[in-house]
C-alpha positions as CSV (number, residue, x, y, z in Angstrom):
1,M,17.7,-37.6,-65.4
2,T,14.5,-35.6,-65.2
3,G,13.0,-33.0,-63.0
4,H,11.2,-35.7,-61.0
5,G,13.9,-38.3,-60.6
6,V,16.8,-40.3,-61.9
7,Y,16.4,-43.4,-64.2
8,V,19.0,-46.2,-63.7
9,E,19.7,-49.4,-65.6
10,L,19.6,-52.3,-63.2
11,V,20.4,-55.0,-65.7
12,P,20.1,-54.9,-69.4
13,G,16.4,-54.3,-70.3
14,L,15.4,-53.5,-66.7
15,E,15.2,-50.0,-65.4
16,G,14.5,-48.4,-62.0
17,L,13.5,-44.9,-60.8
18,I,14.9,-42.9,-58.0
19,P,12.3,-40.2,-57.2
20,I,14.0,-36.8,-56.6
21,R,12.9,-36.9,-52.9
22,E,14.7,-40.2,-52.5
23,L,18.1,-38.9,-53.7
24,S,19.0,-37.3,-50.4
25,W,17.6,-36.3,-47.0
26,T,18.3,-32.7,-47.9
27,F,16.2,-30.8,-50.4
28,V,17.3,-31.5,-54.0
29,E,16.3,-29.1,-56.7
30,D,18.4,-30.6,-59.6
31,P,19.3,-34.3,-59.6
32,A,22.6,-33.4,-61.4
33,T,23.9,-32.0,-58.1
34,V,23.7,-35.5,-56.6
35,V,24.5,-37.9,-59.4
36,T,26.0,-37.8,-62.9
37,P,25.2,-39.9,-66.0
38,G,27.1,-43.2,-66.1
39,E,27.9,-43.1,-62.4
40,I,27.5,-46.4,-60.5
41,I,25.3,-45.9,-57.5
42,R,24.0,-48.0,-54.6
43,A,20.2,-47.8,-53.8
44,L,17.6,-49.6,-51.9
45,V,14.6,-51.2,-53.7
46,T,11.5,-49.7,-52.1
47,A,8.8,-51.0,-54.5
48,V,8.4,-53.4,-57.3
49,P,5.2,-52.4,-59.2
50,E,3.7,-54.3,-62.2
51,P,5.2,-53.5,-65.6
52,P,5.4,-51.1,-67.3
53,N,6.0,-49.1,-64.1
54,K,9.6,-48.8,-63.0
55,I,11.1,-50.4,-59.9
56,E,11.3,-47.7,-57.3
57,L,14.6,-47.1,-55.5
58,S,16.0,-44.9,-52.8
59,M,19.5,-43.7,-52.2
60,R,18.8,-41.7,-49.0
61,Q,17.4,-44.7,-47.1
62,L,20.9,-46.3,-47.2
63,T,22.2,-43.4,-45.1
64,P,21.2,-42.4,-41.5
65,K,18.4,-39.9,-41.2
66,P,20.0,-36.5,-40.4
67,Y,17.4,-35.8,-37.8
68,V,18.0,-39.1,-36.0
69,R,21.8,-38.6,-36.1
70,Y,21.5,-35.0,-35.0
71,A,19.2,-35.8,-32.1
72,A,21.7,-38.4,-30.9
73,Q,24.6,-36.1,-31.1
74,H,23.1,-32.8,-29.8
75,P,21.6,-32.9,-26.3
76,I,18.8,-30.7,-25.0
77,G,20.3,-27.4,-23.6
78,E,22.9,-27.1,-26.3
79,L,23.4,-23.7,-27.9
80,I,23.3,-23.4,-31.7
81,E,23.2,-20.8,-34.4
82,A,21.0,-21.3,-37.5
83,N,19.6,-19.4,-40.5
84,V,16.0,-18.5,-40.8
85,N,14.6,-20.0,-44.0
86,R,10.8,-19.6,-43.5
87,I,8.4,-17.5,-41.3
88,I,4.7,-17.9,-40.5
89,D,2.7,-16.0,-37.9
90,S,3.4,-18.3,-35.0
91,H,6.6,-20.1,-36.0
92,V,10.1,-19.5,-37.3
93,F,11.7,-22.3,-39.3
94,V,15.5,-22.7,-39.5
95,E,18.0,-25.2,-40.9
96,V,20.2,-26.3,-38.1
97,E,22.3,-28.3,-40.5
98,P,21.7,-29.8,-44.0
99,G,18.6,-32.0,-43.8
100,V,17.7,-31.0,-40.2
101,N,15.0,-28.5,-39.5
102,G,14.4,-26.5,-36.4
103,V,11.4,-24.5,-35.2
104,V,11.0,-21.6,-32.8
105,H,7.5,-20.9,-31.5
106,I,6.6,-17.3,-31.2
107,S,6.4,-17.7,-27.4
108,E,10.0,-18.7,-27.4
109,L,11.2,-16.1,-29.8
110,S,11.5,-13.0,-27.6
111,H,10.5,-11.7,-24.2
112,Q,8.9,-8.8,-26.0
113,R,5.3,-9.3,-27.0
114,A,4.8,-9.6,-30.8
115,S,1.7,-9.9,-33.0
116,G,3.7,-12.1,-35.4
117,C,7.1,-13.7,-35.8
118,A,7.9,-11.3,-38.7
119,D,7.9,-8.5,-36.1
120,V,11.0,-10.0,-34.5
121,V,13.1,-11.7,-37.3
122,S,13.4,-11.8,-41.1
123,E,14.2,-14.6,-43.5
124,G,17.9,-15.0,-43.9
125,D,18.7,-13.8,-40.4
126,T,21.0,-15.8,-38.2
127,I,19.7,-16.5,-34.8
128,A,21.2,-17.9,-31.6
129,A,19.0,-20.5,-29.9
130,K,18.9,-23.2,-27.3
131,I,17.7,-26.7,-28.0
132,I,14.7,-27.3,-25.7
133,G,13.3,-30.5,-27.2
134,Y,12.8,-32.8,-30.2
135,D,9.5,-33.4,-32.0
136,D,10.1,-36.9,-33.4
137,R,6.7,-37.0,-35.2
138,R,7.5,-33.9,-37.2
139,E,11.3,-34.6,-37.1
140,Q,12.0,-31.1,-35.9
141,V,14.4,-29.6,-33.4
142,E,12.5,-27.4,-30.9
143,L,14.4,-24.2,-30.2
144,S,14.2,-21.2,-28.0
145,A,15.8,-17.8,-28.7
146,K,14.2,-16.2,-25.7
147,R,16.0,-18.3,-23.2
148,L,19.3,-16.9,-24.3
149,Q,18.1,-13.3,-23.8
150,P,18.1,-11.4,-20.4
151,S,14.8,-11.9,-18.7
152,P,12.8,-8.7,-18.2
153,Y,10.7,-10.7,-15.7
154,E,13.8,-11.6,-13.6
155,S,15.1,-8.0,-13.8
156,F,11.7,-6.7,-12.7
157,R,11.5,-9.1,-9.8
158,A,15.0,-8.2,-8.6
159,T,14.0,-4.5,-8.5
160,H,10.4,-4.7,-7.3
161,P,9.9,-6.5,-4.0
162,V,6.6,-8.0,-2.8
163,H,4.3,-5.3,-1.4
164,A,5.9,-2.6,-3.6
165,T,3.6,-0.5,-5.9
166,A,3.6,-1.3,-9.6
167,Y,2.4,0.9,-12.5
168,G,1.2,-0.3,-15.8
169,M,-1.4,-0.2,-18.5
170,V,-4.3,-2.7,-18.9
171,D,-3.5,-4.9,-21.8
172,S,-6.7,-7.1,-21.8
173,A,-9.4,-8.3,-19.4
174,T,-11.5,-11.4,-19.1
175,P,-14.3,-12.0,-16.6
176,T,-11.8,-13.5,-14.1
177,H,-8.5,-11.8,-14.9
178,V,-7.0,-8.4,-15.8
179,Y,-3.6,-8.5,-17.6
180,V,-1.4,-5.5,-17.1
181,D,1.6,-4.4,-19.3
182,L,4.3,-3.4,-16.8
183,G,6.8,-2.5,-19.5
184,D,9.7,-4.3,-21.2
185,G,7.5,-7.4,-21.9
186,V,6.7,-7.9,-18.2
187,I,3.0,-9.0,-17.6
188,G,1.1,-8.6,-14.4
189,V,-2.2,-10.2,-13.6
190,V,-5.0,-9.1,-11.3
191,Y,-7.5,-11.7,-10.3
192,V,-11.1,-10.5,-10.2
193,R,-11.2,-10.9,-6.4
194,D,-8.3,-8.5,-6.1
195,L,-9.9,-5.7,-8.1
196,A,-12.2,-4.1,-5.5
197,H,-13.6,-4.7,-2.0
198,E,-17.1,-5.1,-3.4
199,R,-18.0,-8.2,-5.3
200,V,-17.1,-8.0,-9.1
201,E,-18.9,-10.4,-11.4
202,D,-17.0,-9.6,-14.6
203,A,-13.6,-7.9,-14.5
204,A,-14.0,-6.8,-18.1
205,T,-16.9,-4.5,-17.2
206,M,-14.8,-2.7,-14.6
207,V,-11.5,-2.0,-16.4
208,H,-10.7,-1.6,-20.1
209,S,-7.7,-1.9,-22.4
210,G,-5.4,1.1,-22.3
211,E,-6.5,2.1,-18.8
212,T,-3.7,3.0,-16.3
213,M,-3.4,0.6,-13.4
214,I,-1.7,1.1,-10.1
215,A,-1.5,-2.0,-7.9
216,L,0.3,-3.7,-5.1
217,I,2.7,-6.6,-5.9
218,K,1.3,-9.6,-4.1
219,G,3.8,-12.2,-5.4
220,Y,5.5,-13.7,-8.4
221,N,4.4,-16.8,-10.5
222,D,7.8,-18.0,-11.8
223,Q,6.3,-20.8,-13.8
224,R,4.2,-18.3,-15.9
225,E,6.6,-15.4,-15.4
226,Q,3.7,-13.2,-14.2
227,V,3.6,-10.6,-11.5
228,E,0.6,-11.2,-9.3
229,L,-1.1,-7.8,-8.4
230,S,-3.8,-6.4,-6.3
231,R,-5.6,-3.1,-6.9
232,K,-7.9,-3.7,-4.0
233,A,-4.9,-3.6,-1.6
234,L,-4.3,0.0,-2.4
235,I,-7.9,1.0,-1.9
236,Q,-8.9,1.8,1.7
237,K,-11.4,-0.6,3.1
238,P,-14.9,0.9,3.1
239,Y,-15.2,0.1,6.8
240,S,-11.9,1.8,7.6
241,A,-12.9,4.9,5.6
242,Y,-16.2,5.0,7.4
243,R,-14.6,4.7,10.8
244,N,-12.2,7.5,9.9
245,R,-15.0,9.9,9.2
246,Q,-17.5,8.8,11.9
247,S,-17.3,8.7,15.7
248,A,-19.1,7.0,18.5
249,G,-22.1,9.2,19.3
250,D,-22.8,10.2,15.7
251,R,-26.3,9.9,14.5
252,V,-26.5,7.9,11.2
253,D,-29.2,6.5,8.9
254,G,-29.4,3.0,7.5
255,V,-31.7,0.6,5.8
256,V,-32.6,-2.8,7.2
257,I,-31.1,-5.5,5.0
258,R,-31.4,-8.5,7.3
259,V,-33.1,-9.5,10.6
260,A,-31.6,-12.4,12.6
261,H,-32.6,-12.5,16.2
262,P,-31.3,-10.8,18.3
263,F,-29.9,-8.4,15.7
264,V,-31.3,-6.1,13.1
265,H,-28.6,-5.5,10.4
266,L,-28.5,-2.2,8.5
267,D,-26.8,-1.0,5.3
268,L,-25.1,2.3,6.2
269,G,-24.0,2.9,2.7
270,D,-20.5,2.6,1.0
271,Q,-20.5,-1.1,1.7
272,V,-20.6,-0.7,5.4
273,T,-23.0,-2.5,7.7
274,G,-24.2,-1.9,11.2
275,R,-26.2,-3.9,13.7
276,I,-28.7,-3.1,16.5
277,H,-29.3,-5.5,19.4
278,V,-32.9,-6.1,20.2
279,S,-32.4,-4.5,23.6
280,E,-31.2,-1.3,21.9
281,L,-34.1,-0.9,19.5
282,D,-36.8,0.4,21.8
283,H,-37.6,1.1,25.4
284,T,-40.5,-1.4,25.1
285,R,-40.1,-5.1,24.6
286,I,-40.1,-6.3,20.9
287,D,-41.3,-9.8,20.4
288,D,-41.3,-10.0,16.6
289,L,-38.2,-8.3,15.1
290,A,-39.0,-9.1,11.5
291,A,-42.5,-7.7,11.8
292,S,-41.4,-4.5,13.7
293,F,-38.4,-3.9,11.4
294,P,-39.0,-5.5,8.0
295,V,-36.3,-5.4,5.3
296,G,-36.2,-2.0,3.6
297,T,-37.1,0.0,6.7
298,R,-35.1,3.1,7.2
299,V,-33.8,3.5,10.7
300,T,-32.0,6.4,12.5
301,A,-29.6,5.3,15.2
302,Q,-26.5,6.4,17.1
303,I,-23.1,4.8,16.8
304,V,-22.2,3.0,20.1
305,E,-18.8,1.5,19.0
306,F,-16.9,0.0,16.2
307,K,-16.2,-3.8,16.0
308,D,-13.0,-3.9,14.1
309,D,-12.7,-7.7,14.2
310,R,-16.1,-8.0,12.4
311,E,-15.8,-4.7,10.5
312,T,-19.3,-3.7,11.7
313,V,-20.7,-0.7,13.5
314,V,-22.6,-1.3,16.7
315,L,-25.7,1.0,16.9
316,S,-28.5,2.0,19.3
317,R,-31.9,3.3,18.2
318,K,-33.2,3.4,21.8
319,V,-30.7,6.0,22.9
320,L,-32.3,8.5,20.5
321,L,-35.8,7.9,21.7
322,P,-37.2,10.1,24.6
323,P,-36.6,8.6,28.0
324,P,-39.8,6.7,28.9
325,Y,-40.1,8.1,32.4
326,E,-39.7,11.7,31.4
327,Q,-42.0,11.3,28.4
328,F,-44.6,9.6,30.5
329,K,-44.5,12.6,32.9
330,L,-45.2,14.9,30.0
331,W,-48.2,12.8,28.9
332,Y,-49.8,12.1,32.3
333,A,-50.2,14.0,35.6
334,V,-50.9,12.8,39.1
335,G,-54.5,11.6,39.2
336,A,-54.5,10.5,35.5
337,A,-56.0,7.1,34.7
338,V,-53.6,4.8,32.8
339,Q,-53.4,1.3,31.6
340,G,-50.6,-1.3,31.5
341,T,-49.5,-4.9,31.7
342,V,-48.5,-6.7,34.8
343,R,-44.9,-7.7,34.3
344,N,-43.8,-9.0,37.6
345,M,-44.7,-9.1,41.3
346,N,-43.3,-10.0,44.7
347,N,-44.8,-10.1,48.2
348,S,-45.1,-6.3,48.4
349,F,-45.2,-4.9,44.9
350,V,-46.7,-5.3,41.4
351,Y,-44.6,-4.0,38.5
352,V,-46.5,-2.7,35.5
353,D,-45.3,-1.9,31.9
354,L,-46.8,1.4,30.9
355,A,-47.1,3.3,27.7
356,G,-43.8,4.2,26.0
357,G,-41.8,1.8,28.2
358,A,-42.3,3.6,31.5
359,N,-42.2,1.5,34.7
360,G,-45.2,1.5,37.0
361,I,-45.3,0.1,40.6
362,I,-48.3,-0.7,42.8
363,H,-47.8,-1.3,46.5
364,I,-49.9,-4.3,47.9
365,S,-51.8,-1.8,50.0
366,R,-53.0,-0.1,46.8
367,L,-54.3,-3.2,45.1
368,A,-57.6,-3.5,47.0
369,T,-59.8,-1.8,49.6
370,H,-59.5,-4.8,51.8
371,R,-56.5,-6.5,53.2
372,I,-54.8,-9.1,51.0
373,N,-51.9,-11.5,51.8
374,H,-50.3,-11.5,48.3
375,P,-50.7,-9.5,45.1
376,S,-51.5,-12.7,43.2
377,S,-54.9,-12.8,44.8
378,V,-55.8,-9.6,42.9
379,V,-53.8,-9.7,39.7
380,T,-52.0,-12.2,37.5
381,L,-48.8,-11.9,35.3
382,G,-49.7,-10.5,31.9
383,Q,-53.0,-9.1,33.0
384,W,-54.0,-5.8,31.5
385,V,-54.9,-3.4,34.3
386,S,-56.4,0.1,34.7
387,A,-54.9,2.2,37.4
388,R,-54.5,5.8,38.6
389,V,-51.2,7.8,38.9
390,I,-50.7,8.8,42.6
391,A,-47.1,10.0,42.5
392,F,-43.8,10.1,40.5
393,N,-40.6,8.7,42.1
394,D,-37.9,10.7,40.2
395,E,-35.1,9.0,42.1
396,R,-36.2,5.5,41.0
397,R,-37.8,6.8,37.8
398,Q,-41.0,4.9,38.6
399,V,-44.7,5.8,38.3
400,E,-46.5,5.0,41.5
401,L,-50.0,3.6,40.8
402,S,-53.1,2.5,42.6
403,L,-55.9,0.2,41.7
404,R,-57.8,1.2,44.8
405,D,-58.3,4.9,44.2
């Protein structure tokens, strides 16, 4: 016997070699623990090399593989105890019985987060575990110690219903997720869309490790044992906050961010938008919204109402402008010469748009010095006309005009 195997005499003058690894399925440090000189043994011929090399033999291959036998006798789900014989960062190796090795991945070692397996167990420890699978390629029994331990996730779920508030500390962040340590090994996750009401491109730029996080529990992912959280849900919507501090009738400022007929849309600040209908922009007709109110224009308007279904503020600019009729009376007196555009007519009257949006009216008798049957014989729609103010009708808020005087 030597340190690398056992030499046997097969027949007089012919020797064989049993390598030390072929003595037993279990680890053999000294061949003398398996065989003794002079003992008759049974072995399987595994190789017949050219002389002077010895015929290679195996004793262990005449017995069932311990791993195969163990897998056949011990079903998945069975509970065992085993001694730890080796530890690396991510795995713990145990001997479940002589010649049969088991492995516990760090993710199956404990519910508590650990940087390495040595933080949880030590060589020589006896651990209780559950069989969760068999790795036939590596001939290892896959084990879990964690599944025999009370689940902090289940305890947390039992005491924290959906829509409850959770407190924790940011553990890490990626562009799309924030992971929160909720204590006792329970992990919460906040998706980037649930961080804030405004758009967030990269969650890692908004929160940092070690930061305290308060969030609403949205749900539970049992497969990943993660608590799904929303920080946004605890932050008042910008629109709601704006509505709480503003009222209909308030004067506000905004900047044009988009023009889409018939509306001009304004940024009112704090992620709140408002809109003004074309009819509420001015007392005069506006034909080209984009030209009159280009993007970036600052506009002062008055709040008309709040559209909660669209989360937008309805505004009017026109209501803050001087009334056209009163303003016109300040600008012009009876007898003043004015100009305007013929907007409409009927058998008796011609209607004229005047400066500032005031409405002018010309009776058919004031269109010419001679008798006419219809205004169209003197003026046409859209025609630019010069006239004289002859009176102000305050009841109808109309400026009475004459082409004849």
